[in-house]
LORO-727386 format. One line per 5 residues: their letters; for each residue x, y, z of N, C-alpha, C, O. Coordinates in pm, whole numbers, plus 50000, padded with zeros to 5 digits. Layout:
BEGIN
a = X:Y:Z:X:Y:Z:X:Y:Z:X:Y:Z  ...
END
This chain:
BEGIN
tgdll = 48186:83003:97648:48257:83009:97776:48332:83140:97784:48329:83219:97689  48399:83166:97894:48476:83287:97910:48600:83290:97824:48661:83396:97809  48639:83178:97767:48761:83170:97687:48736:83168:97538:48831:83157:97460  48611:83179:97495:48578:83160:97354:48466:83254:97312:48372:83279:97387  48477:83305:97190:48373:83389:97132:48346:83341:96991:48439:83328:96911
lvsgg = 48219:83314:96959:48179:83274:96825:48102:83390:96764:48011:83444:96825  48140:83428:96643:48071:83534:96571:48028:83478:96438:48110:83422:96365  47899:83490:96403:47849:83442:96275:47777:83554:96205:47724:83646:96268  47774:83545:96075:47698:83643:95999:47768:83691:95876:47702:83724:95778  47899:83696:95875:47972:83736:95756:47956:83631:95648:47962:83512:95677
ssvga = 47936:83674:95526:47919:83576:95419:48027:83586:95314:48024:83515:95214  48122:83674:95336:48226:83689:95235:48358:83722:95301:48364:83767:95416  48463:83699:95227:48595:83741:95269:48622:83866:95188:48670:83859:95075  48591:83981:95246:48609:84103:95170:48551:84223:95241:48532:84221:95363  48524:84328:95165:48482:84456:95219:48349:84449:95295:48326:84530:95384
edhap = 48261:84355:95262:48130:84345:95326:48138:84287:95467:48046:84306:95546  48245:84219:95500:48259:84150:95627:48343:84236:95721:48464:84248:95704  48277:84295:95822:48346:84386:95914:48405:84316:96035:48493:84371:96101  48360:84195:96066:48407:84125:96185:48559:84106:96186:48620:84127:96291  48623:84067:96075:48769:84051:96079:48842:84181:96115:48943:84179:96185
mvvad = 48789:84294:96068:48851:84424:96101:48839:84453:96250:48931:84508:96311  48725:84416:96309:48706:84438:96452:48803:84352:96531:48866:84399:96626  48816:84224:96493:48908:84135:96563:49052:84188:96548:49126:84192:96647  49091:84227:96429:49227:84278:96406:49251:84406:96487:49361:84427:96538  49148:84491:96497:49162:84617:96570:49170:84596:96720:49245:84664:96790
rgell = 49092:84500:96771:49083:84478:96916:49177:84369:96967:49198:84357:97088  49232:84293:96877:49319:84182:96919:49410:84139:96806:49485:84220:96751  49403:84012:96771:49490:83956:96668:49408:83867:96575:49349:83769:96619  49404:83902:96448:49337:83819:96347:49440:83720:96294:49534:83758:96225  49421:83592:96327:49518:83489:96290:49491:83431:96152:49584:83401:96077
vhgva = 49363:83414:96119:49323:83354:95991:49199:83426:95942:49107:83454:96019  49197:83457:95813:49075:83510:95752:49066:83452:95612:49129:83501:95518  48986:83348:95600:48971:83275:95474:49046:83144:95479:49165:83140:95511  48974:83035:95447:49034:82901:95446:49005:82834:95311:48905:82863:95247  49094:82745:95271:49079:82672:95143:48986:82553:95166:49030:82438:95167
mrpss = 48858:82584:95183:48759:82481:95212:48626:82523:95153:48590:82641:95154  48553:82424:95101:48421:82451:95046:48320:82357:95109:48344:82236:95109  48210:82404:95163:48184:82544:95193:48259:82586:95318:48309:82500:95391  48267:82710:95344:48319:82775:95465:48444:82857:95441:48516:82887:95536  48471:82894:95318:48592:82971:95289:48602:83103:95365:48714:83146:95390
ptgmg = 48491:83170:95404:48507:83297:95476:48541:83285:95624:48543:83386:95695  48567:83166:95672:48596:83144:95814:48718:83225:95859:48814:83243:95785  48709:83273:95982:48823:83344:96040:48845:83302:96184:48755:83249:96249  48966:83326:96232:49001:83293:96370:49096:83397:96422:49179:83451:96348  49086:83425:96551:49175:83521:96611:49168:83516:96762:49114:83422:96820
kiggr = 49222:83620:96824:49221:83632:96970:49191:83777:97007:49240:83870:96944  49110:83792:97110:49085:83923:97169:49097:83905:97320:49022:83827:97380  49189:83975:97381:49204:83968:97526:49226:83827:97578:49173:83792:97683  49301:83746:97506:49327:83609:97549:49217:83511:97517:49231:83392:97546  49107:83557:97458:48997:83467:97420:49008:83430:97274:49043:83513:97190
lvfll = 48979:83306:97244:48971:83263:97105:48846:83321:97044:48741:83327:97108  48856:83364:96920:48742:83418:96847:48731:83341:96716:48828:83332:96641  48613:83287:96689:48588:83218:96561:48487:83299:96483:48378:83327:96533  48522:83337:96363:48434:83410:96273:48373:83308:96179:48438:83261:96086  48248:83273:96204:48180:83170:96126:48102:83234:96012:48041:83339:96031
pgnpv = 48102:83171:95895:48029:83227:95781:47879:83239:95809:47824:83167:95893  47815:83330:95738:47672:83352:95756:47584:83251:95686:47471:83229:95729  47632:83187:95580:47552:83086:95512:47545:82961:95599:47647:82919:95654  47426:82902:95613:47406:82792:95709:47500:82673:95691:47556:82624:95789  47517:82626:95570:47602:82507:95549:47748:82542:95573:47822:82461:95629
sclaa = 47789:82661:95530:47926:82706:95557:47952:82717:95706:48058:82677:95755  47854:82770:95778:47867:82784:95923:47882:82647:95989:47966:82629:96077  47800:82552:95948:47807:82416:96004:47944:82354:95977:48004:82296:96068  47993:82364:95855:48123:82305:95821:48235:82373:95900:48323:82305:95953  48232:82505:95909:48335:82579:95983:48330:82542:96131:48435:82526:96195
ydffa = 48210:82529:96185:48198:82488:96326:48258:82349:96345:48339:82328:96435  48220:82253:96258:48271:82116:96271:48423:82111:96266:48485:82039:96344  48483:82186:96176:48628:82180:96156:48708:82261:96257:48815:82218:96299  48658:82377:96297:48741:82469:96374:48688:82498:96514:48757:82471:96612  48567:82550:96526:48516:82590:96657:48482:82470:96746:48510:82472:96865
gpair = 48421:82367:96689:48383:82249:96768:48499:82186:96844:48487:82162:96964  48612:82159:96776:48726:82102:96850:48775:82193:96962:48813:82144:97069  48776:82324:96939:48820:82418:97043:48726:82415:97163:48771:82415:97277  48597:82413:97136:48498:82408:97245:48513:82278:97324:48508:82279:97447  48531:82166:97254:48549:82039:97324:48675:82042:97410:48672:81995:97524
llggr = 48784:82097:97359:48908:82107:97438:48889:82195:97561:48932:82159:97671  48824:82310:97543:48799:82399:97657:48711:82333:97762:48720:82366:97880  48627:82239:97720:48540:82166:97812:48606:82043:97871:48541:81964:97940  48735:82025:97843:48807:81909:97898:48782:81780:97824:48807:81672:97877  48732:81789:97701:48702:81670:97622:48801:81656:97508:48880:81747:97482
spdwp = 48796:81544:97441:48881:81521:97325:48836:81612:97210:48716:81632:97191  48931:81667:97133:48892:81750:97019:48844:81669:96899:48800:81725:96799  48853:81535:96910:48816:81449:96797:48671:81472:96756:48587:81515:96836  48643:81440:96629:48508:81452:96576:48414:81365:96659:48447:81251:96689  48296:81418:96695:48202:81340:96775:48111:81250:96690:48029:81176:96744
hrtvr = 48127:81256:96560:48038:81182:96471:48076:81034:96460:48194:81000:96452  47974:80948:96460:47998:80807:96427:48035:80801:96279:47997:80889:96202  48108:80698:96240:48144:80684:96099:48108:80546:96048:48101:80449:96124  48084:80538:95918:48065:80411:95850:48145:80418:95720:48178:80526:95671  48176:80303:95667:48240:80296:95536:48137:80240:95440:48069:80142:95470
arlvs = 48127:80302:95323:48028:80258:95225:48078:80295:95085:48166:80379:95069  48019:80230:94985:48058:80255:94846:47984:80376:94790:47866:80398:94818  48055:80453:94712:48001:80573:94651:47921:80537:94526:47968:80459:94443  47801:80592:94513:47714:80566:94398:47756:80648:94277:47766:80596:94166  47782:80777:94298:47827:80862:94187:47947:80944:94233:47968:80962:94353
kivsa = 48023:80992:94138:48150:81057:94171:48131:81187:94249:48029:81254:94240  48235:81218:94324:48247:81347:94393:48369:81414:94333:48479:81360:94337  48349:81533:94277:48458:81608:94214:48503:81718:94307:48421:81787:94369  48634:81736:94318:48690:81839:94403:48811:81902:94332:48863:81846:94235  48853:82016:94380:48971:82083:94326:49089:82059:94420:49076:82073:94542
vgrvd = 49203:82023:94365:49323:82005:94446:49356:82140:94511:49347:82245:94448  49394:82134:94638:49427:82256:94711:49315:82306:94799:49331:82406:94870  49201:82238:94797:49085:82279:94876:49021:82156:94941:49010:82052:94876  48980:82167:95065:48905:82061:95134:48758:82080:95099:48708:82193:95099  48688:81971:95069:48544:81979:95044:48469:81900:95151:48508:81788:95187
yvrvr = 48362:81960:95200:48271:81901:95300:48143:81871:95222:48062:81960:95198  48125:81744:95184:48017:81706:95092:47907:81633:95168:47931:81529:95229  47787:81690:95165:47673:81626:95228:47631:81506:95145:47627:81512:95022  47598:81396:95215:47563:81271:95146:47442:81206:95211:47407:81233:95325  47381:81118:95133:47269:81037:95181:47310:80890:95165:47372:80852:95065
ltpag = 47275:80809:95264:47299:80665:95254:47174:80601:95194:47063:80620:95244  47193:80525:95088:47083:80456:95022:47117:80308:95016:47231:80270:95044  47021:80224:94982:47053:80081:94967:47163:80057:94863:47237:79958:94873  47175:80145:94765:47278:80130:94661:47415:80178:94708:47517:80138:94652  47419:80264:94813:47546:80317:94862:47534:80463:94902:47427:80512:94936
vepla = 47648:80533:94897:47655:80673:94937:47629:80762:94816:47693:80748:94712  47533:80853:94832:47495:80943:94724:47524:81088:94764:47467:81135:94863  47610:81160:94691:47632:81301:94724:47506:81382:94696:47440:81362:94594  47472:81475:94787:47354:81559:94769:47389:81691:94704:47321:81735:94611  47494:81753:94752:47532:81883:94697:47675:81912:94737:47716:81884:94850
isgas = 47750:81966:94645:47885:82009:94682:47900:82159:94667:48008:82214:94686  47791:82226:94633:47791:82372:94629:47659:82421:94684:47570:82341:94714  47646:82549:94697:47523:82605:94750:47525:82613:94900:47448:82546:94968  47615:82697:94955:47631:82707:95099:47509:82763:95169:47497:82754:95291  47417:82822:95094:47297:82876:95157:47180:82779:95150:47071:82809:95199
ilsst = 47201:82663:95089:47094:82565:95072:47094:82467:95189:47156:82361:95184  47024:82506:95295:47022:82426:95417:46959:82289:95394:46994:82193:95463  46866:82277:95300:46800:82148:95275:46900:82041:95234:46873:81922:95254  47016:82079:95178:47117:81979:95144:47173:81913:95269:47226:81802:95263  47161:81981:95382:47206:81922:95509:47092:81852:95580:47112:81745:95638
tradg = 46972:81910:95577:46860:81846:95647:46821:81715:95581:46767:81626:95647  46847:81701:95450:46819:81575:95379:46934:81476:95391:46920:81359:95355  47048:81522:95441:47168:81438:95446:47169:81346:95567:47116:81378:95673  47231:81230:95549:47257:81139:95660:47393:81168:95723:47421:81128:95836  47476:81240:95647:47610:81271:95696:47688:81346:95592:47633:81409:95502
fviva = 47819:81339:95606:47906:81410:95514:48034:81332:95490:48073:81246:95568  48099:81366:95380:48228:81308:95341:48326:81424:95331:48290:81532:95286  48447:81401:95374:48550:81503:95362:48643:81462:95248:48698:81352:95248  48659:81552:95152:48754:81530:95042:48880:81608:95078:48875:81730:95094  48991:81539:95091:49118:81600:95131:49167:81701:95028:49133:81692:94910
kdseg = 49247:81796:95074:49294:81903:94986:49385:81854:94874:49402:81924:94774  49443:81738:94888:49533:81686:94783:49461:81588:94690:49526:81514:94616  49327:81587:94694:49249:81493:94614:49161:81565:94512:49115:81677:94536  49140:81501:94399:49047:81553:94298:48906:81499:94318:48816:81526:94238  48887:81422:94426:48755:81369:94456:48758:81218:94472:48862:81158:94500
hapse = 48641:81158:94453:48626:81013:94469:48546:80957:94352:48451:81019:94304  48586:80840:94306:48523:80775:94191:48404:80690:94235:48399:80644:94350  48309:80669:94144:48198:80577:94175:48253:80440:94215:48354:80395:94161  48187:80375:94306:48222:80243:94360:48337:80246:94459:48368:80143:94519  48401:80361:94478:48507:80372:94578:48446:80363:94717:48340:80422:94743
eikvf = 48511:80290:94807:48465:80284:94945:48518:80406:95019:48639:80433:95018  48427:80480:95082:48467:80604:95150:48416:80606:95293:48326:80530:95330  48474:80693:95372:48433:80711:95512:48327:80820:95517:48345:80930:95464  48215:80788:95583:48104:80882:95598:48090:80916:95746:48081:80827:95830  48089:81046:95776:48062:81095:95910:47912:81114:95921:47852:81187:95841
lyd = 47849:81049:96019:47703:81050:96030:47653:81161:96119:47708:81187:96226  47547:81228:96074:47473:81321:96160:47381:81234:96244:47300:81159:96189  47390:81244:96373:47300:81167:96461:47201:81256:96529:47119:81209:96607
END
């Protein structure tokens, strides 16, 4: 829309990523780098009153950054609720999900007759971890993960 700009392609928070410098030079860089896996290179800012989202270049990172940051903004600009559009289910975890305290993890999962199975918690360039997934689980930044048999909330890709 006229109020929003999405930029994708940067894969790092550092010298290789020129988009944050452009946003800072032309407007205001509000955020560059988030404590989230995948999608740590995400950035946000404003240029001429428009919101700018700098989405990572790796496919899974880009998807996670869009879901968390750009998607809610787009929904708000369209007069809709910023809430997640995904249906959710609660199910038991088959194997543990490990996370680091201080970071949010976006973990792709598959629903099986036995329960929820994590597919991958790393490899932001491995798109097949998302195409094989039924949805994702969010591990909060104050959590070390989830134990097997724990009932968790799964956001479904529809």
